[in-house]
N, CA and C of each residue as an Amber inpcrd file, in Angstrom:
protein
   606
 -53.6640000  12.4040000 -29.4750000 -54.4210000  11.3760000 -30.2030000
 -54.1460000  10.0110000 -29.5770000 -55.2030000   9.2490000 -29.3000000
 -55.0540000   7.9290000 -28.7170000 -54.2470000   7.0290000 -29.6440000
 -53.3780000   6.1850000 -29.0460000 -52.4710000   5.3730000 -29.8440000
 -53.1650000   4.4680000 -30.8300000 -54.2220000   3.7670000 -30.3740000
 -54.9440000   2.8590000 -31.2680000 -55.6200000   3.6300000 -32.3930000
 -56.2090000   4.7830000 -32.0790000 -56.8580000   5.6050000 -33.0940000
 -55.8360000   6.0730000 -34.1260000 -54.6680000   6.4830000 -33.6720000
 -53.6340000   6.9200000 -34.6030000 -53.2450000   5.7800000 -35.5430000
 -53.0550000   4.5860000 -35.0020000 -52.6570000   3.4500000 -35.8330000
 -53.7370000   3.1050000 -36.8470000 -54.9960000   3.1870000 -36.4210000
 -56.0900000   2.8820000 -37.3540000 -56.1760000   3.9260000 -38.4580000
 -56.0180000   5.1930000 -38.1000000 -56.0410000   6.2470000 -39.1160000
 -54.8460000   6.1210000 -40.0510000 -53.6960000   5.7760000 -39.5090000
 -52.5220000   5.5660000 -40.3600000 -52.7560000   4.4040000 -41.3140000
 -53.3140000   3.3050000 -40.8020000 -53.5800000   2.1560000 -41.6620000
 -54.5410000   2.5170000 -42.7890000 -55.5540000   3.3330000 -42.4970000
 -56.4930000   3.7680000 -43.5280000 -55.7930000   4.6260000 -44.5820000
 -54.9160000   5.5390000 -44.1400000 -54.1970000   6.4020000 -45.0810000
 -53.2690000   5.5770000 -45.9650000 -52.5960000   4.6010000 -45.3680000
 -51.7080000   3.7330000 -46.1410000 -52.5100000   2.9150000 -47.1470000
 -53.6290000   2.3440000 -46.6960000 -54.4540000   1.5220000 -47.5920000
 -54.9550000   2.3390000 -48.7780000 -55.3650000   3.5860000 -48.5270000
 -55.8170000   4.4460000 -49.6220000 -54.7150000   4.7340000 -50.6120000
 -53.5150000   5.0000000 -50.0970000 -52.3820000   5.2730000 -50.9890000
 -52.0280000   4.0400000 -51.8150000 -52.0320000   2.8660000 -51.1860000
 -51.6610000   1.6570000 -51.9180000 -52.7200000   1.2860000 -52.9510000
 -54.0050000   1.5470000 -52.6600000 -55.0430000   1.3420000 -53.6800000
 -54.7540000   2.2110000 -54.9020000 -54.3940000   3.4600000 -54.6590000
 -54.0650000   4.3660000 -55.7640000 -52.8450000   3.8760000 -56.5270000
 -51.8560000   3.3830000 -55.8080000 -50.6240000   2.9180000 -56.4510000
 -50.8970000   1.6980000 -57.3250000 -51.7490000   0.7990000 -56.8710000
 -52.1130000  -0.3460000 -57.7200000 -52.7840000   0.1470000 -59.0050000
 -53.6690000   1.1350000 -58.8760000 -54.3460000   1.6730000 -60.0650000
 -53.3540000   2.3670000 -60.9890000 -52.3950000   3.0750000 -60.4210000
 -51.3860000   3.7520000 -61.2450000 -50.5980000   2.7350000 -62.0570000
 -50.1430000   1.6730000 -61.4010000 -49.3650000   0.6750000 -62.1450000
 -50.2120000   0.0100000 -63.2210000 -51.4860000  -0.2650000 -62.8900000
 -52.3710000  -0.9130000 -63.8560000 -52.6000000  -0.0340000 -65.0780000
 -52.7450000   1.2730000 -64.8620000 -53.0740000   2.1630000 -65.9770000
 -51.8380000   2.6450000 -66.7410000 -50.7490000   2.8850000 -66.0450000
 -49.5610000   3.4560000 -66.6890000 -48.4600000   2.4380000 -66.9390000
 -48.5710000   1.2650000 -66.2960000 -47.5580000   0.2400000 -66.4700000
 -46.2710000   0.5750000 -65.7280000 -45.3030000  -0.3230000 -65.8470000
 -43.9850000  -0.0940000 -65.2340000 -43.1770000   0.7560000 -66.2080000
 -43.4690000   2.0470000 -66.1760000 -42.8600000   3.0290000 -67.0610000
 -42.3170000   4.1720000 -66.2100000 -41.5230000   5.0330000 -66.8340000
 -41.0050000   6.1820000 -66.0940000 -42.1700000   7.0420000 -65.5860000
 -43.1580000   7.2580000 -66.4310000 -44.3130000   8.0390000 -66.0170000
 -45.0390000   7.3660000 -64.8540000 -45.1420000   6.0500000 -64.9190000
 -45.8410000   5.3280000 -63.8740000 -45.1450000   5.4010000 -62.5300000
 -43.8320000   5.1380000 -62.4990000 -43.1250000   5.1490000 -61.2070000
 -43.0400000   6.5660000 -60.6340000 -42.9870000   7.5590000 -61.5010000
 -42.9850000   8.9410000 -60.9970000 -44.3420000   9.3050000 -60.4010000
 -45.4240000   8.7700000 -60.9660000 -46.7460000   9.0040000 -60.3880000
 -46.8720000   8.2920000 -59.0380000 -46.2860000   7.1080000 -58.9190000
 -46.2680000   6.4000000 -57.6310000 -45.4780000   7.2120000 -56.6060000
 -44.3390000   7.7390000 -57.0120000 -43.5590000   8.6120000 -56.1160000
 -44.4050000   9.7880000 -55.6320000 -45.1110000  10.4310000 -56.5460000
 -45.9090000  11.6020000 -56.1730000 -47.0210000  11.2300000 -55.1910000
 -47.6040000  10.0390000 -55.3590000 -48.6590000   9.6160000 -54.4180000
 -48.0710000   9.3610000 -53.0320000 -46.8610000   8.8250000 -52.9690000
 -46.2300000   8.5980000 -51.6710000 -45.7920000   9.9130000 -51.0320000
 -45.4110000  10.8920000 -51.8430000 -45.1180000  12.2180000 -51.2930000
 -46.3710000  12.7830000 -50.6400000 -47.5270000  12.5700000 -51.2810000
 -48.7870000  13.0140000 -50.6870000 -49.0360000  12.3060000 -49.3540000
 -48.7760000  10.9960000 -49.3070000 -48.9450000  10.2600000 -48.0460000
 -48.0130000  10.8010000 -46.9680000 -46.8270000  11.2240000 -47.3530000
 -45.8350000  11.6960000 -46.3760000 -46.2510000  12.9920000 -45.6940000
 -47.2680000  13.6850000 -46.2190000 -47.7120000  14.9240000 -45.5750000
 -48.4310000  14.6470000 -44.2600000 -48.8330000  13.4050000 -44.0350000
 -49.4590000  13.0230000 -42.7680000 -48.3590000  12.7480000 -41.7440000
 -47.6680000  13.8030000 -41.3580000 -46.4780000  13.6430000 -40.5290000
 -46.7770000  13.0110000 -39.1760000 -48.0030000  13.2080000 -38.6630000
 -48.3310000  12.6820000 -37.3400000 -48.3370000  11.1540000 -37.3160000
 -48.4670000  10.5160000 -38.4950000 -48.5090000   9.0620000 -38.5630000
 -47.1150000   8.4310000 -38.6280000 -46.1240000   9.1990000 -39.0280000
 -44.8200000   8.6290000 -39.3660000 -43.7330000   9.3730000 -38.5990000
 -43.4270000   8.8870000 -37.4120000 -42.4580000   9.5330000 -36.5310000
 -41.4890000   8.4840000 -35.9850000 -40.4020000   8.9460000 -35.3970000
 -39.4700000   8.0130000 -34.7590000 -40.0970000   7.3440000 -33.5440000
 -41.0710000   7.9870000 -32.9120000 -41.7670000   7.3300000 -31.8000000
 -42.5310000   6.1060000 -32.2870000 -43.1230000   6.2220000 -33.4760000
 -43.8890000   5.1100000 -34.0310000 -43.0070000   4.0750000 -34.7260000
 -41.9020000   4.5290000 -35.2780000 -40.9890000   3.6420000 -36.0110000
 -39.5680000   3.8430000 -35.4800000 -39.3170000   3.3550000 -34.2700000
 -38.0410000   3.6490000 -33.6060000 -36.8740000   2.8600000 -34.1780000
 -35.6970000   3.4170000 -33.9750000 -34.4810000   2.6780000 -34.2790000
 -34.3620000   1.4980000 -33.3350000 -33.7000000   0.4230000 -33.7520000
 -33.4990000  -0.7130000 -32.8500000 -32.5190000  -0.3570000 -31.7360000
 -32.4420000  -1.2270000 -30.7690000 -31.4970000  -1.0160000 -29.6770000
 -30.0670000  -1.0970000 -30.1980000 -29.1590000  -0.5030000 -29.4270000
 -27.7280000  -0.5870000 -29.7270000 -27.3450000  -2.0460000 -29.9530000
 -26.6640000  -2.3310000 -31.0590000 -26.3140000  -3.7150000 -31.3860000
 -25.0550000  -4.1970000 -30.6700000 -24.5500000  -3.3980000 -29.7220000
 -23.3530000  -3.7750000 -28.9880000 -22.0850000  -3.1450000 -29.5240000
 -22.2050000  -2.5030000 -30.6750000 -21.0340000  -1.8710000 -31.2890000
 -20.9870000  -0.3750000 -30.9990000 -21.9490000   0.1220000 -30.2170000
 -21.9910000   1.5440000 -29.9280000 -22.8690000   2.3230000 -30.8750000
 -23.5590000   1.6500000 -31.7670000 -24.4590000   2.3350000 -32.6950000
 -25.7100000   1.4960000 -32.9110000 -26.7310000   2.1220000 -33.4450000
 -27.9910000   1.4510000 -33.7270000 -28.1510000   1.3260000 -35.2330000
 -28.3250000   0.1170000 -35.6900000 -28.4500000  -0.1090000 -37.1170000
 -29.8230000   0.3230000 -37.6100000 -29.9380000   0.4820000 -38.9180000
 -31.2250000   0.8070000 -39.4960000 -32.1450000  -0.4000000 -39.5160000
 -33.4390000  -0.1390000 -39.6800000 -34.4160000  -1.2120000 -39.7140000
 -35.5360000  -0.8170000 -40.6650000 -36.1490000  -1.8150000 -41.2850000
 -37.2970000  -1.6200000 -42.1650000 -38.5470000  -2.1460000 -41.4740000
 -39.5770000  -1.2950000 -41.3740000 -40.8780000  -1.7210000 -40.8870000
 -41.7710000  -1.9600000 -42.0950000 -42.2880000  -3.1860000 -42.2440000
 -43.2210000  -3.4670000 -43.3320000 -44.5830000  -2.8900000 -42.9460000
 -45.0790000  -1.9130000 -43.7130000 -46.3580000  -1.2900000 -43.3630000
 -47.4580000  -1.5830000 -44.3750000 -47.1210000  -2.2300000 -45.4840000
 -48.1460000  -2.7210000 -46.4040000 -47.5100000  -3.7370000 -47.3420000
 -48.2740000  -4.7680000 -47.6690000 -47.7980000  -5.7620000 -48.6320000
 -48.9700000  -6.6420000 -49.0280000 -49.1310000  -6.8950000 -50.3240000
 -50.2340000  -7.7150000 -50.7970000 -49.9920000  -9.1910000 -50.4790000
 -51.0550000 -10.0010000 -50.4430000 -50.8910000 -11.4340000 -50.1490000
 -49.9500000 -12.1540000 -51.1080000 -49.8470000 -11.6680000 -52.3530000
 -48.9360000 -12.2870000 -53.3240000 -47.5550000 -11.6490000 -53.2850000
 -47.2910000 -10.8370000 -52.2410000 -45.9970000 -10.1820000 -51.9980000
 -45.7190000  -9.0120000 -52.9370000 -46.7220000  -8.5700000 -53.6570000
 -46.5510000  -7.3980000 -54.5020000 -46.8600000  -6.1330000 -53.7000000
 -46.4850000  -4.9920000 -54.2630000 -46.7870000  -3.6710000 -53.6970000
 -46.4040000  -3.6090000 -52.2110000 -45.1130000  -3.7290000 -51.9730000
 -44.5840000  -3.7320000 -50.6060000 -44.1130000  -2.3280000 -50.2340000
 -44.6090000  -1.8420000 -49.0920000 -44.2270000  -0.5240000 -48.5940000
 -43.5830000  -0.6820000 -47.2270000 -42.4020000  -0.0820000 -47.0910000
 -41.6480000  -0.1480000 -45.8460000 -41.3600000   1.2650000 -45.3410000
 -41.2250000   1.3680000 -44.0200000 -40.6850000   2.5650000 -43.4030000
 -39.2390000   2.2480000 -43.0260000 -38.3090000   2.9880000 -43.6020000
 -36.8940000   2.7950000 -43.3090000 -36.4850000   3.7740000 -42.2130000
 -36.1250000   3.2340000 -41.0430000 -35.6970000   4.0380000 -39.9090000
 -34.2040000   3.8020000 -39.7150000 -33.4030000   4.8540000 -39.8850000
 -31.9510000   4.6940000 -39.8840000 -31.2840000   5.7250000 -38.9940000
 -30.1920000   5.3100000 -38.3570000 -29.4180000   6.2360000 -37.5220000
 -28.3420000   6.9460000 -38.3240000 -28.3210000   6.7600000 -39.6400000
 -27.2790000   7.3540000 -40.4730000 -26.0620000   6.4470000 -40.5410000
 -24.9420000   7.0250000 -40.9630000 -23.6900000   6.2690000 -41.0830000
 -23.8970000   5.0220000 -41.9410000 -24.5790000   5.2090000 -43.0640000
 -24.8860000   4.0830000 -43.9420000 -24.6340000   4.4680000 -45.3910000
 -23.9610000   3.5900000 -46.1070000 -23.7860000   3.7400000 -47.5480000
 -23.9430000   2.3680000 -48.1850000 -24.5060000   2.3430000 -49.3790000
 -24.6220000   1.0940000 -50.1250000 -23.8410000   1.2270000 -51.4310000
 -23.4400000   0.1010000 -52.0180000 -22.8570000   0.1610000 -53.3610000
 -23.9440000   0.4020000 -54.3950000 -23.5390000   0.7250000 -55.5970000
 -24.4880000   0.8630000 -56.7020000 -25.2000000  -0.4710000 -56.9230000
 -26.5250000  -0.4140000 -57.0390000 -27.2970000  -1.6480000 -57.1900000
 -28.5900000  -1.3820000 -57.9470000 -29.1670000  -2.4470000 -58.4750000
 -30.4900000  -2.3650000 -59.0840000 -31.5030000  -3.0080000 -58.1390000
 -32.7600000  -3.1380000 -58.5830000 -33.7850000  -3.7270000 -57.7330000
 -34.5240000  -4.8910000 -58.3840000 -34.4720000  -4.9990000 -59.6930000
 -35.1940000  -6.0110000 -60.4770000 -36.7070000  -5.8580000 -60.4040000
 -37.1750000  -4.7980000 -59.7700000 -38.5780000  -4.3980000 -59.7490000
 -38.5910000  -2.8780000 -59.6310000 -39.7360000  -2.2430000 -59.8470000
 -39.7430000  -0.7870000 -59.6750000 -39.5500000  -0.4520000 -58.2000000
 -38.9710000   0.7040000 -57.9470000 -38.6580000   1.1100000 -56.5770000
 -38.8220000   2.6180000 -56.4400000 -39.3500000   3.0390000 -55.2920000
 -39.5590000   4.4540000 -54.9950000 -39.0900000   4.7280000 -53.5780000
 -38.3520000   5.8280000 -53.3880000 -37.9280000   6.2740000 -52.0580000
 -38.4490000   7.6930000 -51.8560000 -39.1250000   7.9260000 -50.7280000
 -39.6900000   9.2450000 -50.4140000 -39.2970000   9.6150000 -48.9860000
 -38.8630000  10.8620000 -48.7960000 -38.3690000  11.2950000 -47.5080000
 -39.4430000  11.7960000 -46.5630000 -39.2160000  11.5550000 -45.2690000
 -40.0580000  12.1170000 -44.2110000 -39.2180000  12.9460000 -43.2410000
 -38.1430000  12.3410000 -42.7140000 -37.2530000  13.0270000 -41.7830000
 -35.8130000  12.7930000 -42.2320000 -34.9580000  13.7980000 -42.0340000
 -33.5560000  13.6440000 -42.3720000 -33.2970000  13.7260000 -43.8610000
 -32.1060000  13.3230000 -44.2510000 -31.6840000  13.3900000 -45.6540000
 -31.0190000  12.0820000 -46.0630000 -31.3550000  11.6370000 -47.2600000
 -30.7590000  10.4380000 -47.8410000 -30.2830000  10.7860000 -49.2480000
 -28.9810000  10.8370000 -49.4380000 -28.4290000  11.1430000 -50.7550000
 -28.5110000   9.9130000 -51.6430000 -29.1780000  10.0670000 -52.7900000
 -29.2560000   9.0030000 -53.7880000 -28.3800000   9.3800000 -54.9750000
 -27.4410000   8.5220000 -55.3050000 -26.6140000   8.7000000 -56.5000000
 -27.0610000   7.6940000 -57.5530000 -27.0360000   8.1190000 -58.8180000
 -27.4980000   7.2870000 -59.9220000 -26.3460000   6.9800000 -60.8710000
 -26.4340000   5.7930000 -61.5050000 -25.3270000   5.2850000 -62.3100000
 -25.8420000   4.6460000 -63.5910000 -24.9230000   4.5220000 -64.5390000
 -25.1340000   3.6930000 -65.7180000 -23.9950000   2.6900000 -65.8110000
 -24.2690000   1.5400000 -66.4050000 -23.2130000   0.5520000 -66.6390000
 -22.3540000   1.0230000 -67.7990000 -21.0570000   0.8780000 -67.6640000
 -20.1440000   1.2330000 -68.7420000 -19.9440000   0.0390000 -69.6620000
 -19.3270000   0.2960000 -70.8020000 -19.0550000  -0.7820000 -71.7520000
 -18.1240000  -1.8260000 -71.1500000 -17.3140000  -1.4030000 -70.1640000
 -16.3790000  -2.3230000 -69.5120000 -17.0340000  -3.1070000 -68.3790000
 -18.3200000  -2.8620000 -68.1290000 -19.0110000  -3.5820000 -67.0800000
 -18.8810000  -2.9590000 -65.7060000 -18.4240000  -1.7150000 -65.6410000
 -18.3420000  -1.0130000 -64.3610000 -19.5270000  -0.0500000 -64.2460000
 -19.4270000   0.9420000 -63.3700000 -20.4960000   1.9250000 -63.2340000
 -19.9190000   3.3250000 -63.3890000 -20.7530000   4.2080000 -63.9150000
 -20.4020000   5.6120000 -64.0790000 -21.5120000   6.4600000 -63.4780000
 -21.1590000   7.3790000 -62.5650000 -22.1580000   8.2440000 -61.9330000
 -22.7410000   9.1930000 -62.9710000 -24.0750000   9.3440000 -62.9400000
 -24.7490000  10.2120000 -63.9140000 -25.6400000  11.2550000 -63.2480000
 -25.7330000  11.2380000 -61.9170000 -26.5560000  12.2420000 -61.2450000
 -26.8010000  11.8680000 -59.8010000 -27.4360000  12.7640000 -59.0800000
 -27.7750000  12.4930000 -57.6880000 -28.9730000  13.3450000 -57.2770000
 -29.6190000  12.9070000 -56.2110000 -30.7750000  13.6480000 -55.6750000
 -30.8090000  13.4430000 -54.1670000 -30.9970000  14.5310000 -53.4150000
 -31.1250000  14.4420000 -51.9710000 -32.5900000  14.1980000 -51.6230000
 -32.8700000  13.0180000 -51.1020000 -34.2280000  12.7020000 -50.6650000
 -34.4180000  13.2510000 -49.2560000 -35.4170000  14.1150000 -49.0990000
 -35.7610000  14.6900000 -47.8100000 -37.2510000  14.9450000 -47.8090000
 -37.7730000  15.5200000 -46.7390000 -39.2130000  15.6910000 -46.6390000
 -39.7850000  16.4060000 -47.8570000 -40.7930000  15.8000000 -48.4610000
 -41.4540000  16.3960000 -49.6200000 -40.8270000  16.0610000 -50.9520000
 -39.8020000  15.2070000 -50.9660000 -39.1590000  14.8220000 -52.2270000
 -38.9920000  13.3110000 -52.2770000 -38.6820000  12.8120000 -53.4680000
 -38.4530000  11.3830000 -53.6130000 -37.8160000  11.0660000 -54.9470000
 -37.4810000   9.7950000 -55.1210000 -36.9080000   9.3120000 -56.3730000
 -37.6840000   8.0730000 -56.8100000 -37.7250000   7.8510000 -58.1250000
 -38.4790000   6.7370000 -58.6880000 -37.5960000   6.0040000 -59.6830000
 -37.5580000   4.6700000 -59.5720000 -36.6380000   3.8880000 -60.3830000
 -37.3330000   2.7130000 -61.0550000 -36.9240000   2.4440000 -62.2850000
 -37.3550000   1.2580000 -63.0140000 -36.4800000   0.0730000 -62.5970000
 -36.8720000  -1.1510000 -62.9520000 -36.1650000  -2.3310000 -62.4470000
 -34.6630000  -2.3600000 -62.7050000 -34.2040000  -1.8340000 -63.8360000
 -32.7820000  -1.8970000 -64.1640000 -32.0110000  -0.6420000 -63.7750000
 -32.6830000   0.3820000 -63.2500000 -31.9780000   1.5920000 -62.8270000
 -31.0140000   1.2610000 -61.6940000 -29.8910000   1.9570000 -61.6730000
 -28.8540000   1.7400000 -60.6610000 -28.7580000   2.9570000 -59.7560000
 -28.7150000   2.7160000 -58.4390000 -28.4990000   3.8170000 -57.5090000
 -27.7390000   3.3170000 -56.2920000 -27.2460000   4.2570000 -55.4990000
 -26.6880000   3.9560000 -54.1860000 -27.2500000   4.9700000 -53.2140000
 -27.3020000   4.6140000 -51.9220000 -27.8070000   5.5410000 -50.9130000
 -26.7250000   5.8270000 -49.8860000 -26.7560000   7.0620000 -49.3580000
 -25.7270000   7.5320000 -48.4280000 -26.3950000   8.4030000 -47.3710000
 -26.2620000   8.0000000 -46.0930000 -26.8690000   8.7280000 -44.9880000
 -25.8140000   9.0790000 -43.9600000 -25.8750000  10.3270000 -43.4810000
 -24.9790000  10.7910000 -42.4260000 -25.7080000  11.0350000 -41.1140000
 -27.0120000  11.2580000 -41.1780000 -27.8030000  11.5450000 -39.9830000
 -29.0340000  10.6370000 -39.9770000 -29.7010000  10.5530000 -38.8350000
 -30.8520000   9.6640000 -38.7390000 -31.9480000  10.1360000 -39.6900000
 -32.7240000   9.1870000 -40.1860000 -33.7360000   9.5230000 -41.1870000
 -34.8880000   8.5300000 -41.1360000 -36.0300000   8.9860000 -41.6290000
 -37.2050000   8.1530000 -41.8740000 -37.5910000   8.3240000 -43.3320000
 -37.7500000   7.2120000 -44.0500000 -38.1110000   7.2670000 -45.4610000
 -39.0800000   6.1440000 -45.7960000 -39.9640000   6.4030000 -46.7600000
 -40.7220000   5.3320000 -47.3950000 -39.8270000   4.6500000 -48.4250000
 -39.8360000   3.3290000 -48.4240000 -39.2510000   2.5340000 -49.5030000
 -40.3690000   1.6500000 -50.0340000 -40.7180000   1.8020000 -51.2890000
 -41.8280000   1.0660000 -51.8800000 -41.3360000   0.2960000 -53.1000000
 -41.7570000  -0.9700000 -53.2060000 -41.2750000  -1.8440000 -54.2730000
 -42.4400000  -2.5770000 -54.9290000 -42.2650000  -2.8950000 -56.1970000
 -43.2600000  -3.6760000 -56.9020000 -43.3640000  -5.0990000 -56.3980000
 -42.3160000  -5.5840000 -55.7180000 -42.2830000  -6.9230000 -55.1480000
 -41.5070000  -6.8510000 -53.8470000 -41.9400000  -7.6400000 -52.8510000
 -41.3340000  -7.5780000 -51.5220000 -39.8420000  -7.9130000 -51.5570000
 -39.1070000  -7.3190000 -50.6470000 -37.6580000  -7.5100000 -50.5980000
 -37.2610000  -8.9750000 -50.4380000 -38.0610000  -9.7420000 -49.7170000
 -37.7240000 -11.1590000 -49.5320000 -37.7610000 -11.9400000 -50.8420000
 -38.4330000 -11.3760000 -51.8390000 -38.5620000 -12.0500000 -53.1360000
 -37.5400000 -11.5730000 -54.1530000 -36.7260000 -10.6000000 -53.7910000
 -35.7870000 -10.0150000 -54.7540000 -34.4360000 -10.7240000 -54.6530000
 -34.3850000 -11.9110000 -55.2390000 -33.2040000 -12.7650000 -55.1090000
 -32.1520000 -12.5190000 -56.1860000 -32.4320000 -11.6310000 -57.1320000
 -31.5020000 -11.4090000 -58.2420000 -30.9770000  -9.9800000 -58.2950000
 -31.1230000  -9.2200000 -57.2170000 -30.5930000  -7.8530000 -57.2160000
 -29.0760000  -7.8800000 -57.3310000 -28.5550000  -7.0730000 -58.2450000
 -27.1160000  -7.0040000 -58.4430000 -26.5350000  -5.7420000 -57.8080000
 -25.3130000  -5.8410000 -57.3090000 -24.5820000  -4.6570000 -56.8740000
 -23.1550000  -4.7320000 -57.3830000 -22.5830000  -3.5520000 -57.5950000
 -21.2200000  -3.4900000 -58.1130000 -20.2400000  -3.4060000 -56.9490000
 -19.3790000  -4.4130000 -56.8390000 -18.3330000  -4.4520000 -55.8210000
 -17.0870000  -3.8000000 -56.4120000 -16.8690000  -2.5330000 -56.0430000
 -15.7670000  -1.7760000 -56.6420000 -14.4140000  -2.3950000 -56.3010000
 -14.2710000  -2.9170000 -55.0970000 -12.9920000  -3.4990000 -54.6900000
 -12.6600000  -4.7440000 -55.5010000 -13.6800000  -5.5800000 -55.7430000
 -13.4750000  -6.7870000 -56.5390000 -13.6240000  -6.5250000 -58.0330000
 -14.0850000  -5.3180000 -58.4110000 -14.3510000  -4.9720000 -59.8050000
 -15.2460000  -6.0190000 -60.4580000 -16.3710000  -6.2880000 -59.7580000
 -17.2530000  -7.3420000 -60.2330000 -18.6680000  -7.0820000 -59.7220000
 -19.6330000  -7.6680000 -60.4200000 -21.0300000  -7.5980000 -59.9950000
 -21.3560000  -8.8060000 -59.1310000 -22.0850000  -8.5660000 -58.0460000
 -22.4750000  -9.6350000 -57.1290000 -23.9610000  -9.5290000 -56.8300000
 -24.4820000 -10.5300000 -56.1170000 -25.9230000 -10.5910000 -55.8110000
 -26.1630000 -10.1700000 -54.3700000 -27.0770000  -9.2010000 -54.2030000
 -27.5140000  -8.8070000 -52.8620000 -28.3430000  -9.9440000 -52.2500000
 -28.1290000 -10.2810000 -50.9910000 -29.0340000 -11.2400000 -50.3410000
 -30.4540000 -10.6720000 -50.3010000 -31.4350000 -11.5320000 -50.5270000
 -32.8290000 -11.0930000 -50.4590000 -33.2230000 -10.7930000 -49.0210000
 -34.2130000  -9.9320000 -48.8560000 -34.7070000  -9.6150000 -47.5270000
 -33.9350000  -8.4870000 -46.8800000 -33.7800000  -8.5570000 -45.5670000
 -33.1140000  -7.4970000 -44.8230000 -33.6030000  -7.5020000 -43.3850000
 -33.2770000  -6.4510000 -42.6700000 -33.6660000  -6.3210000 -41.2670000
 -35.0840000  -5.7530000 -41.2160000 -36.0820000  -6.6370000 -41.3050000
 -37.4770000  -6.2290000 -41.4740000 -38.2830000  -6.5840000 -40.2310000
 -39.0630000  -5.6120000 -39.7520000 -39.9790000  -5.7890000 -38.6310000
 -41.4030000  -5.6290000 -39.1430000 -42.3100000  -6.4810000 -38.6920000
 -43.7080000  -6.3710000 -39.1020000 -44.3330000  -5.1330000 -38.4890000
 -44.8870000  -4.2660000 -39.3300000 -45.4760000  -3.0290000 -38.8440000
 -46.8990000  -2.8020000 -39.2890000 -47.5470000  -3.8410000 -39.8460000
 -48.9300000  -3.6920000 -40.2980000 -49.8950000  -3.8610000 -39.1300000
 -50.9060000  -3.0080000 -39.0810000 -51.8390000  -3.0190000 -37.9640000
 -52.5580000  -4.3490000 -37.8450000 -53.0040000  -4.9110000 -38.9840000
 -53.7540000  -6.1690000 -38.9090000 -52.9170000  -7.2990000 -38.3540000
 -51.5830000  -7.2500000 -38.6490000 -50.6890000  -8.2840000 -38.1140000
 -50.4810000  -8.0780000 -36.6200000 -50.4030000  -6.8080000 -36.1930000
 -50.1970000  -6.5150000 -34.7760000 -51.3590000  -7.0210000 -33.9320000
 -52.5780000  -7.0310000 -34.4970000 -53.7640000  -7.3890000 -33.7320000
 -54.0610000  -8.8780000 -33.7790000 -53.2870000  -9.6310000 -34.5630000
 -53.5310000 -11.0800000 -34.6620000 -53.1050000 -11.7900000 -33.3780000
């Protein structure tokens, strides 16, 4: 398949999925049923495996430490920064502390495995593990704004990460610092590369 044709077909598939996701949120609201329906629509998008590969969304170059860090490719985002969809390309060897998102969030697997652990806040202000799910091809997890999770990767992976609001706008995300026994604020944004076709052609 010609490279430009593949990118155009991928952009069309993404646009169709995001149109559906906007309708899902409008009709079902930011509810458990709603975010699970968004997850299911992204699982459907993930079946187009030819559009989402490491060739198309490569890991960055070695950062000088002997490993390649993960990177997020922005593949859809509304002008008001809502409905942001990223492709997370990771070399593994990554763990995060328990954190929330302050907006709805969905993770869906394409390649590799990403262990998601879920938590509740305790009366003492700490976290208690309440479950886990392995995100891999054909599966995903869906979270409401106050849900707490952590991610753990041992091998390289490709995943959709979709949020109700772009990561650069999430300035109040909290994470639990176990060493300090305290809650802290995640910096907004991240290692993000522009991956939208219309931006590439500008």
